[in-house]
C-alpha positions in Angstrom: 101.2 93.6 107.1 103.4 96.3 105.4 102.9 94.5 102.1 99.1 94.4 102.7 99.3 98.2 103.4 101.1 98.7 100.0 98.4 96.7 98.2 95.6 98.7 99.9 97.3 102.0 99.3 97.6 101.5 95.6 94.0 100.3 95.4 92.8 103.8 96.2 93.9 104.9 92.7 92.2 101.9 91.1 89.0 102.5 93.0 88.9 106.1 92.0 89.4 105.2 88.3 86.6 102.6 88.5 84.0 105.2 89.4 83.9 106.2 85.8 82.7 102.8 84.6 80.8 101.1 87.5 78.6 101.9 90.5 80.3 101.8 93.9 78.1 99.1 95.4 78.3 96.8 92.4 82.1 97.3 92.2 82.5 96.4 95.9 80.3 93.4 95.7 81.9 91.9 92.7 85.5 92.5 93.9 84.7 91.0 97.3 83.2 88.0 95.6 86.4 87.5 93.7 88.3 88.0 96.9 86.4 85.3 98.5 87.3 82.9 95.7 91.0 83.7 96.1 90.9 83.2 99.9 89.0 79.9 99.4 91.6 78.7 96.9 94.4 79.8 99.2 92.9 78.1 102.2 92.4 74.9 100.3 95.9 74.9 99.0 97.4 75.5 102.5 95.3 72.7 104.0 96.6 70.3 101.3 100.2 71.5 101.7 100.1 70.9 105.5 98.1 67.7 105.3 95.7 69.1 107.8 92.5 67.1 108.7 89.2 68.1 107.2 87.6 71.0 109.1 84.5 70.3 111.2 81.4 72.4 111.1 82.5 74.1 114.3 85.5 75.5 112.5 83.4 77.7 110.3 82.6 80.9 112.4 79.6 82.2 110.5 78.5 84.6 113.3 81.8 86.4 113.8 82.5 86.3 110.0 79.1 87.9 109.3 79.7 90.7 111.8 83.1 91.4 110.2 81.6 91.2 106.7 78.9 93.8 107.5 81.5 96.2 109.0 83.8 95.8 106.0 80.8 96.4 103.6 79.9 99.6 105.4 83.5 100.8 105.5 84.5 100.0 101.9 81.2 101.4 100.5 81.7 104.6 102.3 85.3 104.7 101.1 84.4 104.0 97.5 81.6 106.6 97.4 83.8 109.2 99.2 86.6 108.8 96.6 84.2 110.5 94.1 84.2 113.6 96.2 87.8 114.0 97.5 91.4 113.4 96.5 93.0 110.0 96.6 95.6 111.2 99.1 92.9 112.7 101.4 91.0 109.4 101.3 94.1 107.4 102.1 95.2 109.4 105.0 91.7 109.9 106.5 91.0 106.2 106.2 94.3 105.5 108.1 92.9 107.3 111.1 91.5 104.0 112.4 94.9 103.8 114.1 93.9 106.7 116.3 90.2 105.5 116.6 91.2 102.0 117.9 92.8 103.3 121.2 90.1 105.9 121.6 87.5 103.1 121.4 89.5 101.2 124.0 89.2 104.2 126.3 85.4 104.1 125.9 85.5 100.5 126.9 87.0 101.4 130.2 90.7 101.5 129.7 92.9 104.3 131.0 93.4 107.4 128.8 97.1 107.6 127.7 99.0 110.7 126.9 99.8 109.1 123.5 96.1 108.7 122.8 95.4 112.4 123.6 98.4 113.6 121.5 97.5 111.3 118.6 93.9 112.4 118.5 94.8 116.1 118.6 97.4 115.7 115.8 95.0 113.7 113.7 92.2 116.3 114.2 94.5 119.1 113.3 95.6 117.2 110.2 91.9 116.8 109.2 91.5 120.5 109.5 94.3 121.2 107.0 93.2 118.4 104.7 89.7 119.8 104.6 91.0 123.1 103.2 91.2 124.7 106.7 87.4 124.6 107.3 85.8 123.4 110.5 83.4 121.2 108.6 84.7 118.3 106.6 83.7 117.9 102.9 81.1 115.2 102.0 83.9 113.0 100.6 86.2 113.4 103.6 83.3 112.8 106.0 82.5 109.5 104.3 86.2 108.5 104.5 86.2 109.2 108.3 82.9 107.2 108.7 84.6 104.3 106.9 87.6 104.6 109.2 85.4 104.2 112.2 83.8 101.1 110.8 87.2 99.5 109.9 88.5 100.4 113.4 85.7 98.2 114.9 86.6 95.4 112.4 90.3 95.7 113.3 89.5 95.3 117.0 87.2 92.4 116.5 89.2 90.4 114.1 92.2 90.3 116.5 89.9 88.7 119.1 88.1 86.4 116.7 91.3 84.9 115.2 92.3 83.7 118.6 89.4 81.2 118.5 88.8 80.6 114.8 90.7 79.6 111.7 91.9 83.0 110.2 91.4 82.0 106.5 87.9 80.6 107.2 87.1 83.8 109.0 88.4 86.0 106.1 86.5 83.8 103.6 83.1 84.3 105.5 83.8 88.0 105.9 84.4 88.4 102.2 81.3 86.4 101.2 79.0 88.4 103.6 80.5 91.7 102.4 79.9 90.7 98.8 76.3 89.6 99.4 75.4 92.8 101.3 76.8 95.0 98.6 75.4 93.0 95.7 71.9 93.1 97.2 72.2 96.8 97.8 73.4 97.3 94.3 70.4 95.5 92.8 68.1 97.8 94.9 69.9 101.1 94.5 72.0 101.0 91.3 71.6 100.1 87.6 73.3 96.7 87.3 74.7 96.0 83.8 77.1 93.2 82.7 78.8 95.7 80.4 79.9 97.7 83.5 81.6 94.7 85.0 83.3 94.0 81.7 84.5 97.6 81.4 85.9 97.5 85.0 87.5 94.0 84.7 91.1 95.1 85.3 90.1 97.2 88.4 88.0 94.4 89.7 90.9 91.9 89.2 93.3 94.1 91.2 91.0 95.2 93.9 89.4 91.7 94.2 92.3 89.3 93.9 95.1 91.5 95.3 93.4 94.0 97.7 90.7 91.8 99.1 91.9 88.2 98.5 95.6 88.6 99.4 95.3 91.7 101.6 92.6 90.6 103.9 94.0 87.1 104.1 97.3 88.6 105.3 95.5 90.7 107.8 93.6 87.7 109.3 96.7 85.5 109.5 99.0 88.3 110.8 96.6 89.6 113.5 96.4 86.1 115.1 99.7 86.9 116.7 99.7 90.7 116.6 98.5 93.3 119.1 95.6 95.2 117.4 97.1 98.6 118.0 100.5 97.5 116.6 98.8 96.1 113.6 96.9 99.3 113.1 100.0 101.4 113.0 101.5 99.2 110.2 98.3 99.1 108.2 98.1 102.9 108.5 101.0 103.2 106.1 98.4 102.6 103.4 97.8 106.4 103.5 101.4 107.1 102.6 101.3 104.5 99.8 98.0 106.0 98.5 99.5 109.5 98.3 102.6 108.2 96.4 100.5 106.1 94.0 98.2 109.1 93.3 101.2 111.2 92.5 102.8 108.6 90.2 99.9 107.2 88.4 97.3 110.0 88.1 99.6 113.0 88.7 97.5 114.2 91.7 98.9 117.2 93.4 98.4 118.3 97.0 98.7 121.9 98.3 101.3 122.6 101.0 98.6 122.9 103.7 97.2 119.5 102.6 100.7 118.0 102.8 101.1 119.5 106.2 97.7 118.0 107.2 98.8 114.5 105.9 102.0 114.8 108.0 100.0 115.6 111.1 97.8 112.6 110.5 100.9 110.4 110.3 102.3 112.0 113.4 99.0 111.4 115.2 99.0 107.7 114.1 102.5 107.2 115.4 101.9 109.1 118.6 98.8 107.2 119.5 100.9 104.0 119.6 104.5 104.9 120.6 104.1 108.0 122.9 104.7 107.1 126.5 101.7 106.3 128.7 101.1 107.2 132.3 103.4 105.5 134.7 101.8 103.0 137.0 101.9 103.8 140.7 104.3 101.8 142.8 102.7 98.6 143.9 100.0 98.8 141.3 98.9 95.4 140.0 97.1 96.8 136.9 98.5 95.2 133.7 99.3 97.3 130.7 96.6 97.2 128.0 97.8 95.5 124.8 95.2 97.3 122.7 96.8 100.6 123.6 100.2 99.4 122.5 101.8 99.3 126.0 
């Protein structure tokens, strides 16, 4: 999962550079189509290597995969468009806030509010304040990144449940196909689609498609089959750190000291939401700890 976070973090820089040569919807659609091909090839190779029996129709979870695909399409499109209006580091850290949003959603679903959740949300909100230039209203780009984080938080919660019942690679494959189709149809309707744009963005599509989508999402699907969603979220949130480092190394992007302080607060919030102690159960209580809250 940490390797997937590294791949995703570096992809923020590549996604930013691609905006100069290709529309965000077309770029997302093509790279997820390539990612689907990589996952399909990986799945086929693994099945042959393990001599597994041919999959029955029931092993192809089209419904759950379609739900995940739509959520990923919304999240990545918002992220890609937002990168045109904010810094790469801002995008990386704000996108990582799904690690705070996941336990908050669990509270809305009826689970107990933990001290770590309150502390994490407060730190993340304060971090957003400094990342936004100390304004009470987020910029357009930062707002899109936050919206994308909400969508990916839903995907993160659902994929952990779906992989308990379905083949992880088949699920990832359907997710990528649906995301690609949604974005390509939207691109045909809303953008000017040119083959030359795809050619000019070939290297960016290759990295973000084969590595970020193909390898990254395959790792996520396989790893989350045996991982608590909140624990997975905290590892994946390291993509914000990797994004900031990649932006500094590859495009020489600088952050002001208040913005660096804001990034630090977001990281603290992500950590606190998962590792800060929760409320003690009353003696004799039979209530089990909630795995999605990291207890």
